[in-house]
N, C-alpha and C positions, 0 to 999 in steps of 0.2 A: 454515381457508379459509372455508367456508360459512358459519360464523358470523359472520365478518366480513362479510360479505356480508349477512347477515340484519340487521346494524346497520347497515348503511346504506339500507335500504328507505328511500324516501320517507314522510312521514307520512300517516298515513290521514284522521283528523280535519281536517274544514273548517276551524275554528279553526287548528288547525296549518299547514296549508298557507297559509294565507291570512299568518300571521304570517313562514312563510319568506320570503314572495313579498314581501312590506314589507319584509325585512331586505336581501334580494337587491337591491329597486332604491333602496334607501336607498345601499347599499354603491356599485352603479353611480353612484348622483346622486352620490354623496361626490368619487368616483373625476372625472368629468365636471368638476367644480365646480374642483377641484383642479388637473387635468391636461388639461381638455379644451380649445376654443377660447376665445379672447375673448368673454365674453359680450357684453360692452359693444359689442364690434366687431360681434355678431349683434344688436343693438339697432340698430347704426347704418344696418344694410345694409336692415333694415326700414323704417326713417326714410326712404328716398330711392325706396322703390317705386313704379312708376307704375302705378295702379291701372287705367287703361284697358288695360292690356296683361294684368290679372290677370282682368279682365272677358273679356277674348278668349281667356283659356287656358280658364277654366270653360265657355264656349260650346262649344269646342273637344271638351275633355273630357265633355262633355253628348252631343256629335254622334256620340263614338266609343261612347257606352254604346249609344244609339239603334242604331249599324251592328250593333253586336254582338249586342243582342238581336235584332234581325231577322235576324243569322244563326242564332242559336236556333232562333229560329220556323221557320226553312228545315227546319232538322235536324228538328225533331218533326214537323213536315207529311209528312215522309219516313219517318218511323219510326213512326207512329202511324196506324191509320184513324180516318175521320172519326166523330165531330164533333173537329174541330181547334182547339186554343185561340185566341181573337182576338190581334190585335197588340197590343191594350192591357193584355190579362191577360198575357202573356207579358211585357213590359216591367215590369208591375207586378212578376212574380215574380221577373225579373233583378236588378229594382233592390232589391228585399229581399236575394236573394241578396247584391248588394255592400256593403249596410250591413251584413249578420250577418260576413261575412268581414273588414269593417273592426272590428269592435267586439270580436269573438269570435275566440280562437283554434280550429285545428284546420281551416279550410276548412268551418264547418259550413255556411258561405252556398251551398255546392253542393246541400244536401240541403234547404234553406230554399226556392230555387227550386221544386223538386218537391213541397214541402208546400203553396206558395201555388196551382200549378196543378190538383193533385189535390182541393182545397177546391173546385174551380169545375167541374170535368170529369166527366160521367157516370161513375158505378161502372163497372168491367169488369175482366177477369183480366187480371193481370199490367202496369197501367196505371204502378203507381207503378216499378216495377223497369224499365221500357223509357222512363219520363222518366230515370231516373237514366241509363240506358245514353248518351243524347241528351247531358246532361253532359258526360259523357267524350267523346263525338264532338267535341262543341264545343269542347273543348280541345285534341283533337288536330288540329283544324282550325287552332288557333291556331300549330301547328308552323310551316306556309307563312311568315306574316308574320314568326315570329320568324328563321325561316333567312334570307328577304330582307333583315331588320333587320341580320343578323350579316355577310352579304355586303358591304351597304353600308358597315358600320363597319370590316370588314378592308381594303374599297377606299379609303374616303378618311378615316378616321378617324386622328388620331394616337395609337397604341397601341403598346407596345413588343413587340417581336418574340414575345417567350413566351406574351404576351397573343393574338397572332394565331395561332399554333399552337394554341392549347387553343380558339380560337374554332372552327378549322377541322375541330377532332376532334367538338366541339359539331354542326356542319353534318353530319357523318357519321352520329352517333348519329341527330340527329333525322330524317334523309332513311332511316334504317333502321326506325326507331320508325314512321314516315307508311307506309312501304310494309309492313310487317308489317301496321299497322290496314287499309290497303286490301284485303291480301289475304286477312285474316281476314272482312273484310266483304263478300267473296264467296262465302264458305261459306254454304252454308244451316244455319241451326240450328231445335233445336225451341222451343217455348215454356215448356217445364215443367223446372224445375231441383230438382224434388225428388229429395231424398236427397245433391244436393251440397254440398260443404264449401262454407265461406266464401269461400275463393279462386276457385273454380271456380265459385260464385255471381257475384261480382263481373266473371269475366270474360266470362261467356255476357251479363249487363245491357250490359255495354259493347261487345259482339259486335252484340246487337240495335240499339243505339242507333247505330251505324255505318250501319245501312242505307241512310244517304241515299249512300253511296259506291256503292251497287251504282246508282244513278241518276245520269249524268256531268252533267247539267244542275243538279239540286239540288246536288251536291256544288262545282260551279263558280259557283253562285250564294253558298252558303254560304263558300267558301274567300274570293271578292270581297268579301263584306259585312266579314269579320274582316279583309281588308288596309285597307279603308276605316278601318274602326274604329282600326287601327293608325298609320294615317297620320294620322288627326286626332289621336292621342295625341303623335306625333311633333312634329307642329307645334302643341300645345299644351305641352310641354316648349321648344320655340325661342321660343314667345312669353314662356314663364313667365322663361326666361333674359332676355330682353329687360326684362320688369317690374323685374329687378333690377339692371339697369342692365350686363350680361354679354353684350357684344356677339361670342360666340363663334358660329362656323358651323354649318349645319344637321348636320354629322357630328357635332360636340360634344352636341347634343341627342341624335342616336342613342346615342351612347356611356351618356348621363346614363339614356333610358330603358332600354337593354339591362341596365345596372348595377342599376337600380334595380328591374327585376323578376328578375333574380336573386338580389337582396338578399330579397326577398318569398318566394320560391317556398316556406320552410320558414315557417310564422309560427310562430316562435319566442316572441312575444307581440305584444299587441295591434299592429297596423303595423310590426312590427320598427323603431319608431322609435330612431335612436340608428343602428343599423345601415343603415339607409338613407341616414341623412345621410353618414356616412363614405364608404359607397358611390359617393354622386354627389361629394363635395367632392373624393377624392383624384385621380381622372383630370383633373379641370377644375384643380385645382392644377398635376399634374404634368405635362399637355400643353398647357394653354391658357391658361395666364399668371394663373389665377383666383387670388386671397388665399384661403387655406385656410377662414378663418374666415367670406370672402362666400359661398364654396362652401357651407359648414355652414348658413347663412341661409339660401343658395338651397334646400337640401334640406328644410328644414324648410317653408317657402315653398310649393312643390311640392308635397312630399305633403299641405298642407293644402288646396291645389286641389285634388288629387284626390279628397281627402276630403269635400270641401263637396260633390263632385259625390254619391259615393256614398254617405255619409251622410244627407246635406241629400234627395236625392231618394229615397233609401232608406225614411227616417222617415216621408215622407209617404205612401209606399205600405203600409209598414207598419201605420200608423192607419188606412189605406183598408181595407186586407184585415182590420182586426179582430184585429192579431194583436200580442204584447208579445215584448220580449227575452226574459222570462221562457222563452216558447213555444219560441222560436228555440234556447233552449240544451238541449233535450230531443230534439234531433232524432233519428231512429234511425240508425245507420249504414249504408252500401251494402251490407254482405252481410246486414243484418236485412231488408232490401226483400224483400217477396213478390212470386214471379213467377210467376203462372198457376198455381200449384199449388194454390191454396186459391179456396175461393168467395167473392169478398169480399162478397160481401153480409152473411156472416155475422160480419164485421167489426164489433167494438162503435162505438156511437154516436159521433162525432167531434165534436159540437155544441159540446163542452166541453174539447176538448183535439185541436182540427182541425190543428194543427201536429205533434202526436206521432204520428197513425195515417194512414197512407197512405191515399188514400180511392179 
């Protein structure tokens, strides 16, 4: 049995991995071409797009990014001592993170955010790890608008009974996670994690980033800004529906937004293109009378609208920060972040590899 498992090991050579990926995507492309939606129908759907709605959807997505960046800035200000990063620096870091998440697998953008900030802030012990913790805290605050979105979908949208049961179970899990995060944040922790394993190192960083929960006003501001960001995203989906001449109600847009985020939780490949389109088109066809091909076309359009903001703005700030895609590929993992146990002044010079080494 062990010999068989050894034979199934993935290739180590970069060329071999690239060849395997090309074969895989070529096979997927052939299957889509032979058994997928009508490509002529998709082209016809794009031919009738109303571009004024597209522009509005892009503007709403940009507003969502601004609100979520401000929420992260609120978390940072509660978790770190002065001097705090300015609003434009936080927005720049957040945008670079969106770009990295859009074009690279593994959500490397969460660490890209931290790398951008540490390059511009004064060096001090534990800064890198604390900022990694704020990224985690920022994601925890997403639970509140997501739970509200799920409740809205269950209350108003046309979905099957089994889906309602699943979403209610998700609400229970989400509420439990948020409660756990809140309780963890209330406990005082030390700054040093010397001798801790990788898992405990990550947990300690996360708890330090959750310090914002110890200040009710700061937590309320961060959560409110996250809710504003999600509302903007919901309206962006609704306007994108109008752009593709789909006159479904707002609950349909809520279903699309929810399932689109579920389809991208685990980044199997950049953007999970294909999976996202199926996740969007299926409920629109089943519950709202939208032709499946038209729904797939809308899925491509909606993903392009979101990418135009994440990639477009991200590229601008990537150039502004003097970074490159190659530098984003070599981000350290969260468990490799140093936290208060070493003298950061003894770290190597980061002038030539600033995205690789915490500052």
